[in-house]
N, CA, C and O atoms as CSV, one atom per row, in Angstrom:
chain,resi,resn,atom,element,x,y,z
A,1,MET,N,N,0.821,-1.198,0.000
A,1,MET,CA,C,0.000,0.000,0.000
A,1,MET,C,C,0.862,1.258,0.000
A,1,MET,O,O,0.357,2.376,-0.099
A,2,ASN,N,N,2.157,1.054,0.112
A,2,ASN,CA,C,3.113,2.141,-0.010
A,2,ASN,C,C,3.020,3.201,1.095
A,2,ASN,O,O,3.292,4.378,0.860
A,3,TYR,N,N,2.636,2.772,2.292
A,3,TYR,CA,C,2.637,3.684,3.439
A,3,TYR,C,C,4.066,3.868,3.919
A,3,TYR,O,O,4.839,2.909,3.925
A,4,PRO,N,N,4.435,5.075,4.321
A,4,PRO,CA,C,5.783,5.245,4.871
A,4,PRO,C,C,5.872,4.617,6.278
A,4,PRO,O,O,4.954,4.762,7.085
A,5,VAL,N,N,6.957,3.939,6.553
A,5,VAL,CA,C,7.207,3.350,7.859
A,5,VAL,C,C,8.480,3.975,8.389
A,5,VAL,O,O,9.536,3.886,7.762
A,6,ARG,N,N,8.376,4.612,9.552
A,6,ARG,CA,C,9.531,5.289,10.129
A,6,ARG,C,C,9.776,4.781,11.541
A,6,ARG,O,O,8.844,4.712,12.343
A,7,PRO,N,N,11.017,4.424,11.855
A,7,PRO,CA,C,11.326,4.000,13.226
A,7,PRO,C,C,11.275,5.206,14.160
A,7,PRO,O,O,11.601,6.328,13.772
A,8,LEU,N,N,10.864,4.953,15.383
A,8,LEU,CA,C,10.811,5.997,16.396
A,8,LEU,C,C,12.003,5.859,17.331
A,8,LEU,O,O,12.479,4.755,17.594
A,9,VAL,N,N,12.469,6.981,17.821
A,9,VAL,CA,C,13.542,6.961,18.800
A,9,VAL,C,C,12.957,6.495,20.125
A,9,VAL,O,O,11.899,6.967,20.542
A,10,GLY,N,N,13.641,5.574,20.784
A,10,GLY,CA,C,13.153,5.089,22.069
A,10,GLY,C,C,13.941,3.875,22.496
A,10,GLY,O,O,14.779,3.373,21.747
A,11,PRO,N,N,13.675,3.403,23.693
A,11,PRO,CA,C,14.452,2.281,24.212
A,11,PRO,C,C,14.093,0.962,23.530
A,11,PRO,O,O,12.947,0.724,23.148
A,12,CYS,N,N,15.091,0.136,23.394
A,12,CYS,CA,C,14.911,-1.231,22.927
A,12,CYS,C,C,15.305,-2.115,24.102
A,12,CYS,O,O,16.453,-2.075,24.543
A,13,SER,N,N,14.388,-2.899,24.609
A,13,SER,CA,C,14.652,-3.675,25.827
A,13,SER,C,C,15.849,-4.600,25.687
A,13,SER,O,O,16.565,-4.835,26.661
A,14,MET,N,N,16.076,-5.125,24.499
A,14,MET,CA,C,17.212,-6.016,24.291
A,14,MET,C,C,18.519,-5.260,24.524
A,14,MET,O,O,19.407,-5.763,25.213
A,15,ILE,N,N,18.647,-4.075,23.965
A,15,ILE,CA,C,19.867,-3.279,24.121
A,15,ILE,C,C,19.996,-2.789,25.558
A,15,ILE,O,O,21.099,-2.779,26.105
A,16,LEU,N,N,18.898,-2.384,26.175
A,16,LEU,CA,C,18.948,-1.953,27.577
A,16,LEU,C,C,19.410,-3.098,28.479
A,16,LEU,O,O,20.214,-2.889,29.387
A,17,ALA,N,N,18.907,-4.300,28.232
A,17,ALA,CA,C,19.317,-5.469,29.021
A,17,ALA,C,C,20.807,-5.724,28.844
A,17,ALA,O,O,21.519,-5.978,29.815
A,18,LEU,N,N,21.270,-5.657,27.614
A,18,LEU,CA,C,22.684,-5.886,27.334
A,18,LEU,C,C,23.548,-4.829,28.017
A,18,LEU,O,O,24.592,-5.153,28.585
A,19,MET,N,N,23.118,-3.566,27.965
A,19,MET,CA,C,23.872,-2.485,28.600
A,19,MET,C,C,24.014,-2.712,30.101
A,19,MET,O,O,25.071,-2.441,30.671
A,20,ALA,N,N,22.970,-3.203,30.738
A,20,ALA,CA,C,22.978,-3.385,32.190
A,20,ALA,C,C,23.583,-4.716,32.624
A,20,ALA,O,O,23.817,-4.925,33.814
A,21,SER,N,N,23.838,-5.610,31.687
A,21,SER,CA,C,24.253,-6.977,32.019
A,21,SER,C,C,25.711,-7.115,32.442
A,21,SER,O,O,26.050,-8.018,33.207
A,22,GLY,N,N,26.565,-6.242,31.960
A,22,GLY,CA,C,27.992,-6.419,32.188
A,22,GLY,C,C,28.620,-7.391,31.201
A,22,GLY,O,O,29.808,-7.699,31.302
A,23,MET,N,N,27.836,-7.874,30.254
A,23,MET,CA,C,28.344,-8.794,29.233
A,23,MET,C,C,28.872,-8.004,28.042
A,23,MET,O,O,28.707,-6.787,27.967
A,24,ASP,N,N,29.510,-8.713,27.111
A,24,ASP,CA,C,30.097,-8.084,25.937
A,24,ASP,C,C,29.002,-7.502,25.041
A,24,ASP,O,O,28.174,-8.234,24.498
A,25,GLY,N,N,29.012,-6.191,24.897
A,25,GLY,CA,C,28.048,-5.524,24.034
A,25,GLY,C,C,28.609,-5.232,22.654
A,25,GLY,O,O,27.895,-4.719,21.793
A,26,GLN,N,N,29.882,-5.552,22.429
A,26,GLN,CA,C,30.506,-5.322,21.127
A,26,GLN,C,C,30.154,-6.408,20.124
A,26,GLN,O,O,30.170,-6.187,18.914
A,27,ASN,N,N,29.832,-7.594,20.654
A,27,ASN,CA,C,29.604,-8.744,19.795
A,27,ASN,C,C,28.475,-9.567,20.401
A,27,ASN,O,O,28.687,-10.294,21.372
A,28,PHE,N,N,27.289,-9.457,19.839
A,28,PHE,CA,C,26.149,-10.186,20.393
A,28,PHE,C,C,25.214,-10.638,19.280
A,28,PHE,O,O,25.276,-10.157,18.148
A,29,ARG,N,N,24.343,-11.583,19.642
A,29,ARG,CA,C,23.355,-12.112,18.706
A,29,ARG,C,C,22.018,-12.227,19.432
A,29,ARG,O,O,21.958,-12.675,20.577
A,30,PHE,N,N,20.960,-11.822,18.758
A,30,PHE,CA,C,19.613,-11.991,19.288
A,30,PHE,C,C,18.970,-13.158,18.551
A,30,PHE,O,O,18.853,-13.138,17.326
A,31,SER,N,N,18.552,-14.177,19.303
A,31,SER,CA,C,18.005,-15.392,18.703
A,31,SER,C,C,16.494,-15.519,18.824
A,31,SER,O,O,15.939,-16.553,18.453
A,32,GLY,N,N,15.817,-14.500,19.330
A,32,GLY,CA,C,14.365,-14.575,19.451
A,32,GLY,C,C,13.948,-15.606,20.477
A,32,GLY,O,O,14.524,-15.676,21.563
A,33,TYR,N,N,12.940,-16.415,20.138
A,33,TYR,CA,C,12.471,-17.489,21.018
A,33,TYR,C,C,13.233,-18.770,20.709
A,33,TYR,O,O,13.435,-19.118,19.546
A,34,LEU,N,N,13.651,-19.463,21.749
A,34,LEU,CA,C,14.277,-20.772,21.570
A,34,LEU,C,C,13.180,-21.833,21.442
A,34,LEU,O,O,12.038,-21.581,21.826
A,35,PRO,N,N,13.508,-23.011,20.911
A,35,PRO,CA,C,12.497,-24.070,20.808
A,35,PRO,C,C,11.897,-24.394,22.182
A,35,PRO,O,O,12.562,-24.245,23.207
A,36,ILE,N,N,10.658,-24.830,22.191
A,36,ILE,CA,C,9.958,-25.153,23.441
A,36,ILE,C,C,10.190,-26.610,23.824
A,36,ILE,O,O,10.400,-26.928,24.995
A,37,LYS,N,N,10.151,-27.489,22.829
A,37,LYS,CA,C,10.182,-28.931,23.107
A,37,LYS,C,C,11.590,-29.498,23.083
A,37,LYS,O,O,12.489,-28.987,22.415
A,38,GLU,N,N,11.743,-30.578,23.844
A,38,GLU,CA,C,12.991,-31.342,23.855
A,38,GLU,C,C,12.969,-32.350,22.709
A,38,GLU,O,O,11.893,-32.812,22.330
A,39,PRO,N,N,14.092,-32.695,22.162
A,39,PRO,CA,C,15.462,-32.325,22.535
A,39,PRO,C,C,15.954,-31.044,21.860
A,39,PRO,O,O,17.099,-30.644,22.068
A,40,GLU,N,N,15.104,-30.394,21.053
A,40,GLU,CA,C,15.524,-29.196,20.328
A,40,GLU,C,C,15.950,-28.072,21.271
A,40,GLU,O,O,16.915,-27.359,20.994
A,41,ARG,N,N,15.232,-27.913,22.383
A,41,ARG,CA,C,15.530,-26.819,23.315
A,41,ARG,C,C,16.917,-26.985,23.944
A,41,ARG,O,O,17.720,-26.052,23.925
A,42,SER,N,N,17.201,-28.158,24.495
A,42,SER,CA,C,18.500,-28.374,25.131
A,42,SER,C,C,19.615,-28.270,24.104
A,42,SER,O,O,20.689,-27.746,24.400
A,43,ARG,N,N,19.369,-28.761,22.914
A,43,ARG,CA,C,20.363,-28.675,21.839
A,43,ARG,C,C,20.661,-27.203,21.505
A,43,ARG,O,O,21.819,-26.827,21.323
A,44,ALA,N,N,19.618,-26.382,21.427
A,44,ALA,CA,C,19.792,-24.959,21.114
A,44,ALA,C,C,20.568,-24.248,22.220
A,44,ALA,O,O,21.454,-23.444,21.933
A,45,ILE,N,N,20.246,-24.533,23.468
A,45,ILE,CA,C,20.942,-23.902,24.593
A,45,ILE,C,C,22.414,-24.305,24.598
A,45,ILE,O,O,23.289,-23.457,24.779
A,46,LYS,N,N,22.690,-25.583,24.403
A,46,LYS,CA,C,24.089,-26.053,24.380
A,46,LYS,C,C,24.862,-25.402,23.236
A,46,LYS,O,O,26.026,-25.037,23.397
A,47,GLU,N,N,24.219,-25.258,22.091
A,47,GLU,CA,C,24.875,-24.647,20.938
A,47,GLU,C,C,25.169,-23.160,21.197
A,47,GLU,O,O,26.251,-22.674,20.868
A,48,LEU,N,N,24.214,-22.450,21.782
A,48,LEU,CA,C,24.442,-21.039,22.097
A,48,LEU,C,C,25.555,-20.879,23.136
A,48,LEU,O,O,26.366,-19.958,23.042
A,49,ASP,N,N,25.591,-21.766,24.114
A,49,ASP,CA,C,26.645,-21.739,25.127
A,49,ASP,C,C,28.003,-21.964,24.465
A,49,ASP,O,O,28.982,-21.287,24.781
A,50,LYS,N,N,28.047,-22.912,23.555
A,50,LYS,CA,C,29.297,-23.223,22.844
A,50,LYS,C,C,29.751,-22.025,22.001
A,50,LYS,O,O,30.925,-21.659,22.026
A,51,ILE,N,N,28.836,-21.426,21.267
A,51,ILE,CA,C,29.156,-20.266,20.436
A,51,ILE,C,C,29.671,-19.116,21.307
A,51,ILE,O,O,30.636,-18.440,20.950
A,52,SER,N,N,29.024,-18.904,22.438
A,52,SER,CA,C,29.410,-17.780,23.284
A,52,SER,C,C,30.762,-18.004,23.954
A,52,SER,O,O,31.395,-17.047,24.401
A,53,THR,N,N,31.205,-19.237,24.028
A,53,THR,CA,C,32.481,-19.550,24.674
A,53,THR,C,C,33.597,-19.714,23.652
A,53,THR,O,O,34.610,-19.016,23.713
A,54,LEU,N,N,33.413,-20.625,22.726
A,54,LEU,CA,C,34.494,-21.002,21.818
A,54,LEU,C,C,34.459,-20.273,20.492
A,54,LEU,O,O,35.500,-19.973,19.907
A,55,GLY,N,N,33.276,-19.995,20.031
A,55,GLY,CA,C,33.151,-19.385,18.707
A,55,GLY,C,C,33.707,-17.983,18.695
A,55,GLY,O,O,34.906,-17.786,18.895
A,56,SER,N,N,32.871,-17.031,18.468
A,56,SER,CA,C,33.309,-15.644,18.384
A,56,SER,C,C,33.178,-14.926,19.723
A,56,SER,O,O,33.438,-13.725,19.809
A,57,GLY,N,N,32.779,-15.649,20.765
A,57,GLY,CA,C,32.608,-15.017,22.066
A,57,GLY,C,C,31.407,-14.093,22.110
A,57,GLY,O,O,31.386,-13.136,22.884
A,58,GLU,N,N,30.406,-14.369,21.286
A,58,GLU,CA,C,29.211,-13.536,21.238
A,58,GLU,C,C,28.344,-13.711,22.476
A,58,GLU,O,O,28.135,-14.828,22.949
A,59,THR,N,N,27.850,-12.609,22.987
A,59,THR,CA,C,26.793,-12.674,23.986
A,59,THR,C,C,25.536,-13.128,23.250
A,59,THR,O,O,25.210,-12.590,22.192
A,60,GLN,N,N,24.833,-14.107,23.797
A,60,GLN,CA,C,23.632,-14.661,23.171
A,60,GLN,C,C,22.409,-14.156,23.925
A,60,GLN,O,O,22.280,-14.396,25.126
A,61,LEU,N,N,21.514,-13.462,23.238
A,61,LEU,CA,C,20.298,-12.927,23.841
A,61,LEU,C,C,19.087,-13.606,23.234
A,61,LEU,O,O,19.076,-13.915,22.042
A,62,PHE,N,N,18.064,-13.841,24.048
A,62,PHE,CA,C,16.818,-14.437,23.573
A,62,PHE,C,C,15.704,-14.065,24.534
A,62,PHE,O,O,15.956,-13.546,25.622
A,63,ILE,N,N,14.489,-14.327,24.134
A,63,ILE,CA,C,13.324,-13.987,24.952
A,63,ILE,C,C,12.507,-15.244,25.238
A,63,ILE,O,O,12.683,-16.287,24.609
A,64,GLU,N,N,11.624,-15.106,26.192
A,64,GLU,CA,C,10.717,-16.200,26.533
A,64,GLU,C,C,9.390,-15.592,26.978
A,64,GLU,O,O,9.341,-14.457,27.453
A,65,THR,N,N,8.327,-16.357,26.819
A,65,THR,CA,C,7.032,-15.866,27.295
A,65,THR,C,C,7.051,-15.863,28.822
A,65,THR,O,O,7.670,-16.734,29.432
A,66,PRO,N,N,6.382,-14.897,29.443
A,66,PRO,CA,C,6.450,-14.765,30.903
A,66,PRO,C,C,6.102,-16.033,31.685
A,66,PRO,O,O,6.696,-16.279,32.735
A,67,TYR,N,N,5.166,-16.835,31.206
A,67,TYR,CA,C,4.777,-18.016,31.988
A,67,TYR,C,C,5.800,-19.148,31.894
A,67,TYR,O,O,5.657,-20.165,32.573
A,68,ARG,N,N,6.844,-18.981,31.050
A,68,ARG,CA,C,7.907,-19.993,30.973
A,68,ARG,C,C,9.249,-19.478,31.499
A,68,ARG,O,O,10.282,-20.106,31.267
A,69,ASN,N,N,9.245,-18.345,32.202
A,69,ASN,CA,C,10.508,-17.783,32.712
A,69,ASN,C,C,11.257,-18.763,33.609
A,69,ASN,O,O,12.461,-18.962,33.442
A,70,ASN,N,N,10.560,-19.369,34.547
A,70,ASN,CA,C,11.224,-20.293,35.473
A,70,ASN,C,C,11.776,-21.518,34.766
A,70,ASN,O,O,12.858,-21.997,35.106
A,71,GLN,N,N,11.051,-22.024,33.795
A,71,GLN,CA,C,11.546,-23.180,33.040
A,71,GLN,C,C,12.779,-22.801,32.224
A,71,GLN,O,O,13.724,-23.583,32.121
A,72,MET,N,N,12.767,-21.605,31.645
A,72,MET,CA,C,13.928,-21.160,30.875
A,72,MET,C,C,15.161,-21.075,31.773
A,72,MET,O,O,16.229,-21.571,31.413
A,73,LEU,N,N,15.015,-20.447,32.939
A,73,LEU,CA,C,16.159,-20.343,33.839
A,73,LEU,C,C,16.635,-21.734,34.259
A,73,LEU,O,O,17.836,-22.001,34.289
A,74,LYS,N,N,15.699,-22.605,34.579
A,74,LYS,CA,C,16.060,-23.976,34.967
A,74,LYS,C,C,16.830,-24.677,33.841
A,74,LYS,O,O,17.821,-25.358,34.101
A,75,ASP,N,N,16.381,-24.515,32.606
A,75,ASP,CA,C,17.059,-25.142,31.470
A,75,ASP,C,C,18.448,-24.552,31.248
A,75,ASP,O,O,19.386,-25.287,30.938
A,76,LEU,N,N,18.593,-23.248,31.400
A,76,LEU,CA,C,19.907,-22.629,31.256
A,76,LEU,C,C,20.868,-23.155,32.313
A,76,LEU,O,O,22.036,-23.416,32.025
A,77,LEU,N,N,20.373,-23.311,33.541
A,77,LEU,CA,C,21.216,-23.805,34.627
A,77,LEU,C,C,21.561,-25.283,34.456
A,77,LEU,O,O,22.563,-25.759,34.990
A,78,THR,N,N,20.740,-25.994,33.719
A,78,THR,CA,C,20.987,-27.414,33.460
A,78,THR,C,C,21.941,-27.634,32.292
A,78,THR,O,O,22.802,-28.512,32.357
A,79,PHE,N,N,21.801,-26.852,31.230
A,79,PHE,CA,C,22.508,-27.155,29.990
A,79,PHE,C,C,23.710,-26.261,29.685
A,79,PHE,O,O,24.434,-26.528,28.725
A,80,CYS,N,N,23.945,-25.211,30.469
A,80,CYS,CA,C,25.126,-24.360,30.270
A,80,CYS,C,C,26.219,-24.768,31.252
A,80,CYS,O,O,25.943,-25.373,32.289
A,81,SER,N,N,27.460,-24.432,30.917
A,81,SER,CA,C,28.573,-24.754,31.810
A,81,SER,C,C,28.498,-23.902,33.075
A,81,SER,O,O,27.901,-22.826,33.074
A,82,LEU,N,N,29.107,-24.390,34.147
A,82,LEU,CA,C,29.017,-23.727,35.451
A,82,LEU,C,C,29.523,-22.294,35.440
A,82,LEU,O,O,29.021,-21.465,36.199
A,83,GLN,N,N,30.506,-21.980,34.599
A,83,GLN,CA,C,31.072,-20.631,34.574
A,83,GLN,C,C,30.430,-19.709,33.540
A,83,GLN,O,O,30.830,-18.552,33.412
A,84,THR,N,N,29.450,-20.204,32.811
A,84,THR,CA,C,28.719,-19.352,31.879
A,84,THR,C,C,27.934,-18.322,32.671
A,84,THR,O,O,27.272,-18.648,33.657
A,85,ARG,N,N,28.015,-17.073,32.226
A,85,ARG,CA,C,27.218,-16.024,32.869
A,85,ARG,C,C,25.834,-15.998,32.252
A,85,ARG,O,O,25.680,-16.062,31.033
A,86,VAL,N,N,24.831,-15.901,33.111
A,86,VAL,CA,C,23.431,-15.896,32.684
A,86,VAL,C,C,22.796,-14.584,33.120
A,86,VAL,O,O,22.863,-14.203,34.289
A,87,LEU,N,N,22.182,-13.904,32.169
A,87,LEU,CA,C,21.463,-12.659,32.410
A,87,LEU,C,C,19.975,-12.938,32.458
A,87,LEU,O,O,19.440,-13.647,31.606
A,88,VAL,N,N,19.304,-12.378,33.460
A,88,VAL,CA,C,17.846,-12.354,33.501
A,88,VAL,C,C,17.467,-10.882,33.647
A,88,VAL,O,O,17.819,-10.238,34.635
A,89,ALA,N,N,16.754,-10.358,32.663
A,89,ALA,CA,C,16.319,-8.960,32.683
A,89,ALA,C,C,14.803,-8.943,32.503
A,89,ALA,O,O,14.283,-9.376,31.475
A,90,MET,N,N,14.105,-8.440,33.515
A,90,MET,CA,C,12.643,-8.475,33.510
A,90,MET,C,C,12.061,-7.086,33.719
A,90,MET,O,O,12.601,-6.285,34.483
A,91,ASP,N,N,10.966,-6.809,33.043
A,91,ASP,CA,C,10.198,-5.575,33.246
A,91,ASP,C,C,11.108,-4.345,33.192
A,91,ASP,O,O,11.013,-3.460,34.043
A,92,ILE,N,N,11.984,-4.292,32.196
A,92,ILE,CA,C,12.972,-3.212,32.088
A,92,ILE,C,C,12.262,-1.859,31.999
A,92,ILE,O,O,11.343,-1.676,31.200
A,93,THR,N,N,12.694,-0.944,32.810
A,93,THR,CA,C,12.154,0.414,33.004
A,93,THR,C,C,10.766,0.398,33.656
A,93,THR,O,O,10.149,1.453,33.799
A,94,GLY,N,N,10.276,-0.755,34.046
A,94,GLY,CA,C,8.977,-0.863,34.704
A,94,GLY,C,C,9.119,-0.842,36.218
A,94,GLY,O,O,10.232,-0.800,36.744
A,95,PRO,N,N,7.996,-0.869,36.913
A,95,PRO,CA,C,8.024,-0.775,38.378
A,95,PRO,C,C,8.655,-1.985,39.070
A,95,PRO,O,O,9.114,-1.870,40.207
A,96,GLU,N,N,8.685,-3.130,38.409
A,96,GLU,CA,C,9.266,-4.331,39.023
A,96,GLU,C,C,10.555,-4.755,38.320
A,96,GLU,O,O,10.877,-5.941,38.251
A,97,GLU,N,N,11.282,-3.771,37.803
A,97,GLU,CA,C,12.506,-4.063,37.061
A,97,GLU,C,C,13.451,-4.964,37.859
A,97,GLU,O,O,13.682,-4.765,39.052
A,98,PHE,N,N,13.984,-5.958,37.156
A,98,PHE,CA,C,14.912,-6.925,37.743
A,98,PHE,C,C,15.939,-7.238,36.671
A,98,PHE,O,O,15.602,-7.802,35.630
A,99,ILE,N,N,17.194,-6.876,36.920
A,99,ILE,CA,C,18.264,-7.178,35.975
A,99,ILE,C,C,19.421,-7.742,36.781
A,99,ILE,O,O,19.991,-7.060,37.632
A,100,LYS,N,N,19.759,-8.991,36.505
A,100,LYS,CA,C,20.810,-9.652,37.266
A,100,LYS,C,C,21.595,-10.578,36.353
A,100,LYS,O,O,21.023,-11.322,35.556
A,101,THR,N,N,22.932,-10.520,36.484
A,101,THR,CA,C,23.826,-11.425,35.768
A,101,THR,C,C,24.648,-12.181,36.799
A,101,THR,O,O,25.306,-11.582,37.649
A,102,ARG,N,N,24.599,-13.490,36.713
A,102,ARG,CA,C,25.338,-14.376,37.621
A,102,ARG,C,C,25.865,-15.543,36.800
A,102,ARG,O,O,25.363,-15.816,35.709
A,103,THR,N,N,26.874,-16.233,37.320
A,103,THR,CA,C,27.287,-17.470,36.671
A,103,THR,C,C,26.226,-18.534,36.962
A,103,THR,O,O,25.416,-18.382,37.875
A,104,VAL,N,N,26.242,-19.596,36.186
A,104,VAL,CA,C,25.326,-20.710,36.432
A,104,VAL,C,C,25.503,-21.192,37.867
A,104,VAL,O,O,24.528,-21.445,38.574
A,105,GLU,N,N,26.741,-21.314,38.280
A,105,GLU,CA,C,27.041,-21.777,39.637
A,105,GLU,C,C,26.404,-20.864,40.697
A,105,GLU,O,O,25.841,-21.357,41.675
A,106,GLN,N,N,26.489,-19.548,40.511
A,106,GLN,CA,C,25.894,-18.599,41.462
A,106,GLN,C,C,24.365,-18.668,41.434
A,106,GLN,O,O,23.724,-18.649,42.485
A,107,TRP,N,N,23.778,-18.747,40.225
A,107,TRP,CA,C,22.313,-18.848,40.125
A,107,TRP,C,C,21.806,-20.092,40.850
A,107,TRP,O,O,20.766,-20.045,41.508
A,108,LYS,N,N,22.523,-21.190,40.736
A,108,LYS,CA,C,22.076,-22.430,41.382
A,108,LYS,C,C,22.016,-22.267,42.895
A,108,LYS,O,O,21.165,-22.877,43.543
A,109,LYS,N,N,22.893,-21.464,43.466
A,109,LYS,CA,C,22.866,-21.214,44.912
A,109,LYS,C,C,21.685,-20.329,45.306
A,109,LYS,O,O,21.113,-20.497,46.383
A,110,GLU,N,N,21.323,-19.391,44.440
A,110,GLU,CA,C,20.212,-18.471,44.725
A,110,GLU,C,C,18.855,-19.131,44.515
A,110,GLU,O,O,17.928,-18.929,45.299
A,111,ASN,N,N,18.746,-19.923,43.446
A,111,ASN,CA,C,17.511,-20.630,43.117
A,111,ASN,C,C,16.278,-19.721,43.189
A,111,ASN,O,O,15.350,-20.007,43.945
A,112,PRO,N,N,16.258,-18.635,42.417
A,112,PRO,CA,C,15.136,-17.690,42.518
A,112,PRO,C,C,13.864,-18.202,41.843
A,112,PRO,O,O,13.911,-19.042,40.944
A,113,GLU,N,N,12.768,-17.694,42.284
A,113,GLU,CA,C,11.462,-17.930,41.644
A,113,GLU,C,C,11.161,-16.662,40.856
A,113,GLU,O,O,10.962,-15.599,41.443
A,114,LEU,N,N,11.125,-16.768,39.527
A,114,LEU,CA,C,10.928,-15.597,38.689
A,114,LEU,C,C,9.441,-15.295,38.505
A,114,LEU,O,O,8.639,-16.209,38.313
A,115,PRO,N,N,9.077,-14.029,38.564
A,115,PRO,CA,C,7.680,-13.667,38.308
A,115,PRO,C,C,7.358,-13.773,36.819
A,115,PRO,O,O,8.252,-13.894,35.981
A,116,LYS,N,N,6.095,-13.726,36.517
A,116,LYS,CA,C,5.636,-13.812,35.132
A,116,LYS,C,C,5.601,-12.414,34.531
A,116,LYS,O,O,4.542,-11.801,34.394
A,117,LEU,N,N,6.794,-11.924,34.174
A,117,LEU,CA,C,6.965,-10.607,33.578
A,117,LEU,C,C,7.714,-10.746,32.259
A,117,LEU,O,O,8.449,-11.716,32.075
A,118,PRO,N,N,7.544,-9.799,31.336
A,118,PRO,CA,C,8.314,-9.848,30.095
A,118,PRO,C,C,9.808,-9.904,30.411
A,118,PRO,O,O,10.305,-9.134,31.233
A,119,SER,N,N,10.518,-10.822,29.750
A,119,SER,CA,C,11.912,-11.080,30.111
A,119,SER,C,C,12.819,-11.259,28.910
A,119,SER,O,O,12.407,-11.695,27.835
A,120,ILE,N,N,14.063,-10.905,29.141
A,120,ILE,CA,C,15.136,-11.169,28.201
A,120,ILE,C,C,16.173,-11.981,28.953
A,120,ILE,O,O,16.504,-11.678,30.100
A,121,PHE,N,N,16.677,-13.007,28.304
A,121,PHE,CA,C,17.717,-13.850,28.874
A,121,PHE,C,C,18.963,-13.712,28.014
A,121,PHE,O,O,18.877,-13.465,26.811
A,122,GLY,N,N,20.107,-13.873,28.633
A,122,GLY,CA,C,21.357,-13.825,27.892
A,122,GLY,C,C,22.365,-14.770,28.506
A,122,GLY,O,O,22.314,-15.069,29.699
A,123,ILE,N,N,23.277,-15.235,27.681
A,123,ILE,CA,C,24.370,-16.070,28.190
A,123,ILE,C,C,25.678,-15.638,27.540
A,123,ILE,O,O,25.711,-15.187,26.395
A,124,LEU,N,N,26.742,-15.788,28.298
A,124,LEU,CA,C,28.089,-15.568,27.789
A,124,LEU,C,C,29.001,-16.537,28.508
A,124,LEU,O,O,29.197,-16.446,29.720
A,125,GLY,N,N,29.559,-17.470,27.745
A,125,GLY,CA,C,30.433,-18.481,28.324
A,125,GLY,C,C,31.767,-17.895,28.737
A,125,GLY,O,O,32.121,-16.787,28.333
A,126,PRO,N,N,32.506,-18.643,29.545
A,126,PRO,CA,C,33.831,-18.172,29.957
A,126,PRO,C,C,34.726,-18.009,28.726
A,126,PRO,O,O,34.763,-18.877,27.854
A,127,GLN,N,N,35.429,-16.915,28.671
A,127,GLN,CA,C,36.250,-16.615,27.501
A,127,GLN,C,C,37.644,-17.205,27.653
A,127,GLN,O,O,38.261,-17.119,28.714
A,128,LYS,N,N,38.119,-17.796,26.590
A,128,LYS,CA,C,39.464,-18.358,26.563
A,128,LYS,C,C,40.459,-17.218,26.439
A,128,LYS,O,O,40.268,-16.320,25.619
A,129,ARG,N,N,41.502,-17.238,27.229
A,129,ARG,CA,C,42.547,-16.212,27.176
A,129,ARG,C,C,43.450,-16.473,25.981
A,129,ARG,O,O,43.912,-17.594,25.770
A,130,THR,N,N,43.698,-15.420,25.199
A,130,THR,CA,C,44.528,-15.572,24.011
A,130,THR,C,C,45.916,-14.966,24.194
A,130,THR,O,O,46.758,-15.072,23.303
A,131,GLY,N,N,46.161,-14.335,25.331
A,131,GLY,CA,C,47.443,-13.693,25.554
A,131,GLY,C,C,47.481,-12.266,25.026
A,131,GLY,O,O,48.431,-11.526,25.282
A,132,ARG,N,N,46.459,-11.891,24.301
A,132,ARG,CA,C,46.371,-10.515,23.800
A,132,ARG,C,C,45.600,-9.671,24.786
A,132,ARG,O,O,44.749,-10.187,25.510
A,133,SER,N,N,45.877,-8.403,24.827
A,133,SER,CA,C,45.083,-7.502,25.661
A,133,SER,C,C,44.273,-6.597,24.747
A,133,SER,O,O,44.690,-6.291,23.630
A,134,ARG,N,N,43.142,-6.181,25.218
A,134,ARG,CA,C,42.278,-5.311,24.426
A,134,ARG,C,C,42.606,-3.867,24.680
A,134,ARG,O,O,41.980,-2.980,24.099
């Protein structure tokens, strides 16, 4: 119909989550929704963990529906390596904002119950030292 479409200036929750995460914002990938069913879901999480660690060191971002937040966190804690950092960013700029990055090992000690709020999840595996400095 040839209507003009113009982007508006404003916050993007994915970028805001990344900014607050402490993870690498220079190199990241947004994967949208991960598969719901097994074994596709665990395979996808393991692959993203591998990419974030060994591949290009990309921070991996994805979303989940609010009623599956707890299952997503549980799956990340099950299928990622203990030193992988996991970001949970919920209700960004809202009244119940929650943004926390912990290693899998630290999250397992906290064992939080996540509310059913819009969420962004991210992972970044432990980076291999190359002897170079940035």
